[in-house]
N, C-alpha and C positions, 0 to 999 in steps of 0.2 A: 450589447457592445460595451467594451471597457472604456472607462473615463481616461482619456489620453493625457490630460494635464495632471502631473504628479509632482510633488515637491522635490523628489529626488528621482528623476527619470532613469538614471543609470542603475540605481539600486533596484528600482521596479523592474527594469529589463532583466537584470541579473536574477532576481527572485523568480520571475516567470520562466526564464530559461532553465534555471536550476530545477524548478518544479517539473518542467518538461522532461529533463534528464531522469528524475526520480520516477515519474510515471512511465517513461519508456522502459526503465529497468523492470518495473512491475509487469509491464506488458510482455516483455521478452521472457520473463520467468513464467508467465501464464502460458505462453506458447510452448516452452519446454515442458511444463507440467502436463499439458494436453498430450504431448507426444508420449510421455511416460505412461499416462493413463491408457492411451490407445494400445501400447505395447505390453501392458500388464495383463496377465491371465489371472482371473480371480480377484480377490479383494486386495486393494492397495495397502501395503503395510502402513501402520499408524505413523512410524517415524518418517517415512517418505512424505506422507501427506503433511505432517506437522512442519517439516523442513521447508517444503515448497510454499505452504500457506504463510509461514513465518516470514519468508523472504518477500513474498508478494505484498503482504499486509504492511510490513515495515517500510518497504520502498514507496508504496502507494501513499501511506499516511504521512510520510516525512513533511511534505509541504503544508499539511493541515495542523501541525502541532507547533507550539512556540519553540523558537531556537534563538541562539545568540547572534547569528549572522544576518539573516534577512527578515525574520519574523514570519508570521502566518500569512498564507495567501488570503487575499480579500474574500469576503463572503460569497461573491457571485460565482466563484469557482467551485463552491460546495453544492451548487444548484444544478439539477439535471431536469430537462424537459420531460424525459421518459420516467414514469413512476418506478419502473423496474430498476433502472439505473440509479435513481435516487435512493431506493431501498438498499441496493447493493453498496453504494457509497457509505450510507449510514452504518450498515453491518460491518464493513471493513474497518471503519474508524472505531466502532464499539469493540470489535475483536482486538484491535491494537491496544486499546486502553485496558481491557479486561484480561487478556491472555498473553499477547505477544510482546508487549513492552512493559507491562506491570503484572504483578500477581495479585489479583483480586481474590480475597479469601472467600467471598460469596460465590465465586465462579470456580476457583481451584480448591476443591475440598479434599482433605486428606482422609483416606480410609485405611484402617488397620485390618490385617488379615491374620488371625491367630492360626497357629499350626493345627492342621486337621480340619479347618473350615473349608466349606465349598467356595471355590473362587468363581464369582459371578462372571458370566460371559465366556469363561474358559472351559468349564465343565470338568475341572479337576479339583482334587483336594490339595490344599496348601501343605507342602512337606515341612515347612518351617514358618515361623512368624515372619510376616513381611508387611509392606505398606505400598500404597499406590495413590495417585491423584485421579480424581474424576473432574473433568472439565468438559466443556462442549467442544466437539470436533466439527470443523467445517467440512461438509461432505465434498468429495472430489467433483461431483456434478456441478457444484457452485462455481467452478472455474469458468464455465461459459459466461455467466453473468459478470464475474470479476474481469474477464478479458474484455467483454463489451464495454464495461465501465471505464477501463483503462484506455481503450481505443477512442471512446467519445471525448474523454478529458484531454487526452494527448492531442487529438485533432484540434480542439478549441485552443489549447495552449500554443500549439505550433502556429496556428493562424495569427494569434495575438503577438507572439514573439517575432514572427517574420515581419508583421506590419510595423512593430516598434523598431526593429533593426533598420528597416527601410527608412522610416521617418528620422531616426537618429542619424543615420549616415547622410541623409539629404540635408539636414538642418545644421549640422555641426561642421566646423572647420577641422576635418579629420585627416590623418595621414592617408596617403594613397597606397598603403600596404597594410597587412594584417597587424592588429594591435590588441592589447589586453584592455578590456573595459575596466575603468576605475571609477570609484565614487567616493564621496565624502559622507561620513557618518554623522 
């Protein structure tokens, strides 16, 4: 359970609700990606995999990296009771740091292909000199674990945000109409 006393309850509520929004975006993208995988005959093109994974990883990771508005989610949100989901969370954050938000030279290695050289994995001879990057690719089947991780975290965030909203609305002298939540920095 989350500690309810917070020095800035409005900011805390906003931070958790914003994290819920980001994780929901990742979850929706997982659902869309699963539909693409199911409707694809043969191997999924690299660029399609990279685009979906980039979107999922960026949205999912947003609450776990420092930012100027709300800061990082507290540590308890990084913890999962299921070891499979914990490993998935850790993999997503690692991929964000190494591939999708930064270019880690240990992970993204540049390879040169001289004209006439055999192109590995393609089975052709290079007609001219070229270059390519080798990095790790997240396999499409990992989407099942990514989706489960998003669903678990989203459920926990939704429970906490709903409880905080109920408590906030019950304890404050608030308007009887919709209003924007404000906080002091």
